[in-house]
LODO-143191 format. One line per 4 residues: number of its first residue (from 1); their letters; for each residue x, y, z of C-alpha. Coordinates in nm, 3 decimals. Layout:
<sites>
NUM) a) X,Y,Z | ... $
</sites>
This chain:
<sites>
1) msaa) -1.242,3.443,2.393 | -1.186,3.407,2.028 | -1.354,3.728,1.952 | -1.395,4.077,2.076 $
5) ttps) -1.755,4.166,2.142 | -1.968,4.504,2.075 | -2.319,4.593,2.169 | -2.438,4.507,1.812 $
9) vrli) -2.202,4.244,1.666 | -1.861,4.112,1.728 | -1.534,4.150,1.547 | -1.380,3.821,1.542 $
13) dnyi) -0.995,3.823,1.636 | -0.691,3.644,1.447 | -0.473,3.388,1.649 | -0.126,3.435,1.655 $
17) ggkw) 0.150,3.275,1.859 | -0.051,3.080,2.060 | -0.294,3.406,2.158 | -0.616,3.563,2.023 $
21) tpas) -0.506,3.874,1.891 | -0.712,4.151,1.755 | -0.632,4.269,1.395 | -0.403,4.612,1.331 $
25) gtde) -0.594,4.689,1.027 | -0.888,4.908,1.035 | -1.114,4.811,0.740 | -1.384,4.516,0.831 $
29) ldvt) -1.642,4.327,0.653 | -1.996,4.222,0.728 | -1.989,3.789,0.757 | -2.359,3.767,0.635 $
33) npat) -2.603,3.412,0.678 | -2.702,3.363,0.301 | -3.025,3.221,0.391 | -3.175,3.529,0.567 $
37) gdvl) -2.905,3.790,0.535 | -2.859,3.911,0.855 | -2.532,3.984,0.999 | -2.334,3.715,1.217 $
41) arvp) -1.982,3.908,1.275 | -1.734,4.129,1.137 | -1.425,4.005,0.946 | -1.111,4.240,1.015 $
45) lsss) -0.893,4.305,0.677 | -0.590,4.212,0.850 | -0.267,4.419,0.732 | 0.098,4.277,0.651 $
49) sdld) 0.203,4.356,0.969 | -0.026,4.127,1.086 | 0.066,3.828,0.869 | 0.429,3.932,0.957 $
53) aavs) 0.368,3.844,1.320 | 0.210,3.546,1.215 | 0.469,3.411,1.015 | 0.742,3.551,1.307 $
57) aara) 0.544,3.327,1.568 | 0.548,3.010,1.316 | 0.942,3.093,1.235 | 0.998,3.078,1.614 $
61) alpe) 0.819,2.754,1.701 | 0.947,2.582,1.388 | 1.309,2.438,1.568 | 1.115,2.324,1.859 $
65) wrkv) 0.807,2.184,1.691 | 1.025,2.017,1.488 | 1.242,1.885,1.792 | 0.919,1.707,1.915 $
69) svia) 0.870,1.347,1.816 | 0.700,1.236,1.532 | 0.465,0.988,1.767 | 0.414,1.269,2.011 $
73) rsqk) 0.337,1.506,1.709 | 0.059,1.233,1.589 | -0.055,1.180,1.960 | -0.187,1.568,1.945 $
77) lfel) -0.331,1.490,1.599 | -0.533,1.220,1.768 | -0.639,1.479,2.059 | -0.749,1.704,1.752 $
81) real) -0.956,1.403,1.633 | -1.123,1.337,1.944 | -1.202,1.712,2.037 | -1.362,1.820,1.684 $
85) tark) -1.601,1.483,1.712 | -1.687,1.631,2.031 | -1.790,1.983,1.841 | -1.917,1.821,1.534 $
89) dela) -2.299,1.948,1.582 | -2.154,2.307,1.612 | -1.886,2.281,1.358 | -2.179,2.157,1.110 $
93) rsvt) -2.432,2.458,1.214 | -2.154,2.736,1.181 | -2.080,2.556,0.833 | -2.470,2.616,0.750 $
97) temg) -2.507,2.936,0.911 | -2.220,3.126,0.713 | -2.198,2.937,0.360 | -2.559,2.811,0.322 $
101) ktiv) -2.558,2.430,0.250 | -2.802,2.192,0.451 | -2.732,2.071,0.766 | -2.702,1.719,0.662 $
105) dasa) -2.447,1.869,0.404 | -2.243,2.058,0.663 | -2.236,1.745,0.876 | -2.102,1.515,0.575 $
109) evar) -1.826,1.813,0.528 | -1.744,1.812,0.923 | -1.691,1.421,0.923 | -1.458,1.474,0.594 $
113) miem) -1.296,1.701,0.779 | -1.227,1.490,1.076 | -1.168,1.169,0.836 | -0.850,1.405,0.751 $
117) veca) -0.694,1.413,1.098 | -0.718,1.062,1.108 | -0.571,1.008,0.805 | -0.283,1.216,0.894 $
121) caip) -0.283,1.056,1.277 | -0.072,0.784,1.056 | 0.232,1.013,1.005 | 0.459,0.789,1.145 $
125) ttmq) 0.423,0.531,0.941 | 0.365,0.763,0.594 | 0.650,0.976,0.695 | 0.868,0.701,0.697 $
129) gkil) 1.248,0.706,0.498 | 1.417,0.433,0.312 | 1.726,0.277,0.348 | 1.990,0.019,0.139 $
133) edvs) 2.251,-0.166,0.310 | 2.528,-0.187,0.135 | 2.529,0.001,-0.164 | 2.923,-0.090,-0.202 $
137) tnid) 3.121,-0.275,0.027 | 3.019,-0.101,0.385 | 2.872,0.199,0.269 | 2.490,0.229,0.349 $
141) aetv) 2.242,0.506,0.169 | 1.930,0.632,0.338 | 1.675,0.890,0.249 | 1.477,1.056,0.564 $
145) rqpv) 1.194,1.299,0.567 | 1.228,1.647,0.737 | 0.986,1.935,0.731 | 0.960,2.192,0.478 $
149) gvca) 0.938,2.472,0.717 | 0.642,2.744,0.780 | 0.342,2.662,0.536 | 0.064,2.839,0.460 $
153) aivp) -0.281,2.761,0.323 | -0.548,3.020,0.131 | -0.871,2.850,0.159 | -1.227,2.921,-0.037 $
157) fnfp) -1.550,2.994,0.079 | -1.765,2.656,-0.017 | -1.596,2.418,0.262 | -1.531,2.629,0.594 $
161) amvp) -1.420,2.315,0.800 | -1.302,2.040,0.538 | -1.071,2.234,0.324 | -0.861,2.399,0.559 $
165) fwfl) -0.840,2.044,0.712 | -0.682,1.916,0.348 | -0.372,2.098,0.472 | -0.316,2.190,0.850 $
169) pfai) -0.323,1.850,1.005 | -0.096,1.709,0.724 | 0.175,1.998,0.790 | 0.203,2.008,1.125 $
173) gcgn) 0.228,1.630,1.157 | 0.504,1.651,0.933 | 0.688,1.871,1.184 | 0.608,2.227,1.021 $
177) tfvl) 0.423,2.511,1.168 | 0.121,2.672,0.973 | -0.055,3.000,0.903 | -0.379,2.998,0.739 $
181) kpse) -0.579,3.238,0.567 | -0.987,3.135,0.584 | -1.228,3.289,0.358 | -1.329,3.633,0.447 $
185) qvpl) -1.679,3.531,0.388 | -1.653,3.252,0.585 | -1.458,3.303,0.874 | -1.637,3.143,1.184 $
189) tqqi) -1.605,2.818,1.141 | -1.236,2.834,1.156 | -1.268,3.068,1.528 | -1.419,2.748,1.653 $
193) vfev) -1.172,2.524,1.491 | -0.865,2.732,1.653 | -1.085,2.739,1.993 | -1.005,2.373,1.989 $
197) ldgi) -0.664,2.351,1.860 | -0.557,2.649,2.163 | -0.702,2.367,2.395 | -0.530,2.046,2.307 $
201) glpp) -0.191,2.260,2.402 | 0.004,2.262,2.091 | 0.320,2.502,2.147 | 0.271,2.885,2.068 $
205) gvvn) 0.310,2.966,1.706 | 0.254,2.621,1.562 | -0.047,2.721,1.408 | -0.221,3.103,1.313 $
209) lvng) -0.491,3.220,1.217 | -0.488,3.521,0.999 | -0.838,3.706,0.874 | -0.806,3.882,0.561 $
213) srev) -0.847,3.992,0.222 | -0.631,4.017,-0.064 | -0.311,4.231,0.105 | -0.301,3.923,0.299 $
217) vegi) -0.306,3.672,0.009 | -0.053,3.869,-0.151 | 0.177,3.876,0.148 | 0.126,3.511,0.233 $
221) ldhp) 0.266,3.464,-0.172 | 0.569,3.703,-0.147 | 0.685,3.672,0.205 | 1.030,3.532,0.248 $
225) gida) 0.937,3.384,0.599 | 0.717,3.102,0.424 | 0.816,2.820,0.261 | 0.501,2.659,0.104 $
229) vsfv) 0.185,2.754,-0.001 | -0.143,2.564,-0.069 | -0.399,2.746,-0.275 | -0.763,2.641,-0.356 $
233) gsap) -1.030,2.887,-0.534 | -1.091,2.970,-0.904 | -0.865,2.885,-1.211 | -0.741,3.243,-1.227 $
237) vari) -0.648,3.331,-0.958 | -0.488,2.948,-0.877 | -0.251,3.057,-1.202 | -0.182,3.384,-0.993 $
241) vyer) -0.050,3.222,-0.721 | 0.078,2.931,-0.861 | 0.346,3.164,-1.075 | 0.393,3.440,-0.823 $
245) aaka) 0.469,3.181,-0.510 | 0.677,2.997,-0.721 | 0.865,3.237,-0.835 | 0.938,3.351,-0.474 $
249) gkrv) 1.106,3.054,-0.428 | 0.798,2.863,-0.243 | 0.662,2.492,-0.289 | 0.312,2.541,-0.441 $
253) qalg) 0.005,2.361,-0.515 | -0.269,2.565,-0.655 | -0.582,2.379,-0.676 | -0.820,2.579,-0.930 $
257) gakn) -1.163,2.555,-1.082 | -1.376,2.284,-1.257 | -1.633,2.210,-1.498 | -1.736,1.832,-1.438 $
261) hmvv) -1.909,1.624,-1.690 | -2.140,1.331,-1.574 | -2.195,1.044,-1.871 | -2.513,0.850,-1.899 $
265) mpda) -2.517,0.550,-2.096 | -2.831,0.376,-2.248 | -2.787,0.088,-2.026 | -2.728,0.300,-1.712 $
269) vldk) -2.946,0.225,-1.382 | -3.176,0.510,-1.403 | -3.324,0.583,-1.074 | -2.973,0.528,-0.973 $
273) aveg) -2.828,0.767,-1.211 | -3.068,1.041,-1.117 | -2.992,1.020,-0.775 | -2.619,1.095,-0.865 $
277) lias) -2.698,1.370,-1.064 | -2.900,1.560,-0.843 | -2.660,1.512,-0.541 | -2.400,1.631,-0.777 $
281) gfga) -2.531,1.953,-0.961 | -2.729,2.037,-0.656 | -2.574,1.953,-0.314 | -2.426,2.274,-0.178 $
285) agqr) -2.601,2.414,-0.404 | -2.338,2.323,-0.673 | -2.094,2.548,-0.499 | -1.861,2.307,-0.509 $
289) cmag) -1.516,2.191,-0.732 | -1.634,1.829,-0.774 | -2.009,1.897,-0.870 | -2.128,1.802,-1.185 $
293) avvv) -2.222,2.080,-1.415 | -2.288,1.902,-1.745 | -2.454,1.591,-1.805 | -2.403,1.451,-2.129 $
297) tvgd) -2.616,1.173,-2.250 | -2.542,0.909,-2.512 | -2.797,0.792,-2.764 | -3.125,0.716,-2.641 $
301) ahdk) -3.019,0.809,-2.282 | -3.170,1.173,-2.332 | -3.564,1.039,-2.388 | -3.534,0.806,-2.084 $
305) lmpa) -3.366,1.034,-1.847 | -3.506,1.410,-1.885 | -3.870,1.342,-1.752 | -3.738,1.106,-1.437 $
309) lrea) -3.460,1.389,-1.379 | -3.703,1.672,-1.433 | -3.970,1.566,-1.191 | -3.659,1.459,-0.939 $
313) terl) -3.550,1.802,-0.964 | -3.887,2.004,-0.940 | -3.926,1.834,-0.598 | -3.648,1.950,-0.450 $
317) rvgd) -3.712,2.202,-0.159 | -3.516,2.496,-0.125 | -3.483,2.718,0.163 | -3.282,2.775,0.487 $
321) glqe) -3.023,2.491,0.532 | -3.081,2.478,0.924 | -3.446,2.347,0.839 | -3.573,2.016,0.818 $
325) gidv) -3.642,1.871,0.473 | -3.478,2.132,0.326 | -3.274,1.983,0.001 | -3.079,2.328,-0.138 $
329) gpvi) -3.009,2.601,0.068 | -2.884,2.954,-0.076 | -2.559,3.025,-0.223 | -2.317,3.212,-0.080 $
333) sgra) -2.409,3.590,-0.187 | -2.687,3.800,-0.329 | -2.410,3.893,-0.546 | -2.332,3.515,-0.657 $
337) rdri) -2.721,3.453,-0.693 | -2.745,3.762,-0.921 | -2.431,3.622,-1.149 | -2.587,3.263,-1.188 $
341) rewi) -2.941,3.409,-1.261 | -2.714,3.604,-1.569 | -2.546,3.243,-1.667 | -2.889,3.111,-1.696 $
345) drgv) -3.010,3.378,-1.891 | -2.704,3.352,-2.106 | -2.727,3.021,-2.170 | -3.104,3.043,-2.270 $
349) sega) -2.985,3.341,-2.540 | -2.735,3.102,-2.679 | -3.011,2.849,-2.768 | -3.083,2.619,-2.474 $
353) slav) -3.419,2.549,-2.324 | -3.506,2.572,-1.972 | -3.628,2.222,-1.826 | -3.636,2.311,-1.470 $
357) dgre) -3.605,2.736,-1.417 | -3.467,2.790,-1.061 | -3.428,3.159,-1.125 | -3.707,3.227,-0.890 $
361) pdgg) -3.746,2.981,-0.636 | -4.080,2.884,-0.505 | -4.252,3.206,-0.698 | -3.978,3.448,-0.484 $
365) dalp) -4.231,3.480,-0.218 | -4.211,3.204,0.041 | -3.821,3.285,0.107 | -3.628,3.549,0.248 $
369) adgs) -3.599,3.885,0.062 | -3.254,3.919,0.174 | -3.198,3.584,0.134 | -2.938,3.450,-0.166 $
373) yvgp) -3.146,3.194,-0.364 | -3.137,3.045,-0.679 | -3.326,2.687,-0.749 | -3.207,2.408,-0.924 $
377) tild) -3.204,2.477,-1.276 | -3.155,2.260,-1.608 | -3.081,2.392,-1.931 | -3.160,2.114,-2.198 $
381) gvrp) -3.036,2.129,-2.579 | -2.649,2.270,-2.497 | -2.406,2.253,-2.755 | -2.075,2.198,-2.631 $
385) dmdv) -1.956,2.554,-2.748 | -2.191,2.733,-2.536 | -2.029,2.948,-2.239 | -2.270,2.767,-2.006 $
389) aqee) -2.106,2.420,-2.132 | -1.730,2.607,-2.065 | -1.732,2.790,-1.793 | -1.739,2.731,-1.449 $
393) ifgp) -2.073,2.880,-1.322 | -2.056,2.749,-0.953 | -2.429,2.723,-0.927 | -2.729,2.473,-0.918 $
397) vlsv) -2.724,2.469,-1.299 | -2.703,2.126,-1.486 | -2.611,2.183,-1.874 | -2.773,1.855,-2.070 $
401) invg) -2.555,1.819,-2.386 | -2.679,1.477,-2.624 | -2.444,1.276,-2.823 | -2.450,0.974,-3.037 $
405) tlde) -2.156,0.770,-2.932 | -1.957,0.739,-2.598 | -1.643,0.838,-2.835 | -1.874,1.178,-2.882 $
409) aiav) -1.879,1.200,-2.481 | -1.507,1.163,-2.439 | -1.401,1.437,-2.707 | -1.640,1.697,-2.553 $
413) inss) -1.508,1.587,-2.179 | -1.143,1.632,-2.340 | -1.194,1.925,-2.504 | -1.239,2.126,-2.166 $
417) rfgn) -0.946,2.323,-2.033 | -1.031,2.210,-1.700 | -0.974,1.836,-1.562 | -1.109,1.785,-1.191 $
421) gvsi) -1.353,1.521,-1.186 | -1.602,1.294,-1.425 | -1.856,1.024,-1.371 | -1.999,0.804,-1.604 $
425) ftes) -2.310,0.609,-1.512 | -2.348,0.247,-1.703 | -2.328,-0.116,-1.615 | -2.084,-0.185,-1.898 $
429) gasv) -1.766,-0.312,-1.791 | -1.600,-0.252,-2.101 | -1.754,0.140,-2.172 | -1.617,0.212,-1.824 $
433) rrfr) -1.260,0.049,-1.903 | -1.253,0.274,-2.220 | -1.399,0.560,-2.079 | -1.113,0.555,-1.759 $
437) heve) -0.819,0.497,-1.963 | -0.907,0.794,-2.195 | -1.074,1.043,-2.028 | -0.837,1.379,-1.944 $
441) vgmv) -0.931,1.399,-1.586 | -0.796,1.330,-1.289 | -1.045,1.202,-1.074 | -1.289,0.951,-1.221 $
445) gvni) -1.631,0.794,-1.084 | -1.841,0.489,-1.178 | -2.167,0.530,-1.133 | -2.070,0.799,-0.821 $
449) gvaa) -2.190,1.127,-0.878 | -1.928,1.334,-0.667 | -1.576,1.132,-0.699 | -1.388,1.291,-0.449 $
453) pvaf) -1.201,1.056,-0.295 | -1.145,0.978,0.077 | -0.838,1.112,0.261 | -0.606,0.844,0.192 $
457) fpfs) -0.602,0.907,-0.194 | -0.489,1.208,-0.329 | -0.737,1.506,-0.460 | -0.612,1.477,-0.811 $
461) gwkd) -0.716,1.734,-1.044 | -0.562,1.785,-1.401 | -0.525,2.060,-1.634 | -0.643,2.372,-1.552 $
465) sflg) -0.800,2.267,-1.234 | -0.472,2.209,-1.094 | -0.121,2.350,-1.088 | 0.170,2.183,-0.917 $
469) dlha) 0.301,1.856,-0.860 | 0.190,1.718,-0.538 | -0.171,1.729,-0.478 | -0.375,1.772,-0.129 $
473) hgpd) -0.387,1.517,0.112 | -0.310,1.116,0.081 | 0.069,1.015,0.007 | 0.105,1.352,-0.186 $
477) avef) 0.036,1.570,0.169 | 0.312,1.401,0.319 | 0.535,1.438,-0.018 | 0.451,1.835,-0.042 $
481) ytkk) 0.539,1.899,0.366 | 0.873,1.698,0.387 | 1.185,1.764,0.221 | 1.405,1.464,0.159 $
485) ktvt) 1.756,1.435,0.279 | 1.980,1.111,0.153 | 2.298,1.035,0.376 | 2.538,0.817,0.265 $
489) srwy) 2.776,0.643,0.525 | 3.024,0.405,0.623 | 3.203,0.348,0.951 | 3.592,0.244,0.917 $
493) ssgq) 3.571,0.129,1.284 | 3.331,-0.120,1.237 | 3.528,-0.405,1.169 | 3.399,-0.480,0.845 $
497) ghga) 3.656,-0.375,0.604 | 3.728,-0.037,0.466 | 3.622,-0.123,0.130 | 3.606,0.149,-0.181 $
501) yfve) 3.308,0.406,-0.244 | 3.121,0.210,-0.538 | 3.436,0.026,-0.604 | 3.406,-0.362,-0.516 $
505) k) 3.690,-0.531,-0.378 $
</sites>
C-alpha cells in the first residue's frame, strides 16, 4: 500500500529505499479537491531525517545502479512506459481531482509525461561519447559520459504528472539515483506513479519520494549527499534555489515564472488565432508557465479580434473538470482564487476595462460554494507599464495591449523581465522571420498558442524564466545528468610505433 489509512482520511507515505515509509514529521496538511473543497487525503510535512534517509538510500544504490548496462536501464524505461500507459486514465483522473484542470487537459498532460519516458528510452544513443583516433601518432582521445550522482527535483502543483518526468526518467536512464519532492498541494498523482515504479523492479533506492514543504526543500538545497537539483516554480523562489544550491556546489537548473505574450497581426487567420488565444490563456485555468497572458494586437487587428475573442470566451463553461463539457476548471485553491480576483480588481483600478468579467462565474450560484473558481477574464485597454501587463497572475486572465507596429510589439515583449514563451499569429513569413530573430524569449510559437516543445527538444526559457546552463528534457537532459570524462591513451605494445605526445615524427 502507498498510504496508511485512517477511519476518516488517509495519510500518504513517502517512498524510500524501495519501501513505502511513514514520515517522521508530525505536521500534516489537507490535500483538497479544488472543484469541491473536499479533503482527499493528508500529506505529511516530512522532516530533515526523512530526507536524510532518502538521500542515504539513493547514495547506497548509486554504485550498483551505475554498473547496470545502459541498455538494461533503457529496458526498464520501456517497462515504465508500458506500465504508465496501462494506468493513464487513472493518472489523468488523479490530476484533475487534485489539481483541477479538465479531464481532457489532464489526459494530454499524462500523454506528455509518457512522451518523456519514450524520449529517455533513447539513452543508449543520446548518452554516447566521442572518440578521435590519432590525435598524435598512436595516441587516441575519447570522451565518455558518466552519471552525476544523486539527483533531486522540486516540482510545482500545476503539472502533477508531467513536470516530475521532465527529470526522473532522464536522470535514472543516465545511471543516476533520484529523490523527488512533489508539491504538497498535489502529492497524490505521484503516489500512483511510484506504485508503478515499485512494480517494475528497480533496485531499492534508485527512486525515492519525500513529501513535505519548506524544510525538505531547504534540505535538498543544502544536503551534501545531493549532487544536482532541478526546480520548477515561481521566479523569486527559482533564484533562491539557484543561488543556494550552486553555493553548496551542486549542478542546478531552476525554471521560474513567465509572462508570455501572444502577438496578433492584421493578416492573422482570425478563427484560428482565437482558438489559439483561448487554449493558451484559459487552458488549465491559466495555471501554466507556458500560458499566454498578454495579447498584443497590431494595428487594426484589435478591432477585428476583440468581438470574436469576447464571444468565444463567454461561451466557455466553468466547472468541475471531471464533468463532461467543462472548458475551464477551478484554480488550485481558495487562496489562489482570491489572489487572482485581486489582480483583476487591480487591472481595473489601473485603467483597464473588463471585456469579460470572470470574477463570479455563472453568477456564483451554479458552482460549489467551496470550489476555487475564477472564470475566463479579459482586460482590454491595458498599457505595457501596468502591473497586470508585467507581473505573473497565474490564472485565467488575458490582458490586451494594442500597438501600431510589429516593432512596438517586439519592444513590449523584450521589455519584460521574463522570457519563457511567445507566439505570433500571422501569415507573413517576413514578419515571422523578424519576430523569431528579435524576440528575447526562449520558446517561440508561430500560429501556435502554447509553444511548449516536445520531449526531444529542450524547454528553453530565457531571462528570469530560467536560471542555469542546461534546460529541461531534450538533449540538455543528458548533458545535465552526465559528467564528461576525457581519456587520452597510447599502447606501446600495439606495434604501431611509439610516437611522441603531440609531436609528429
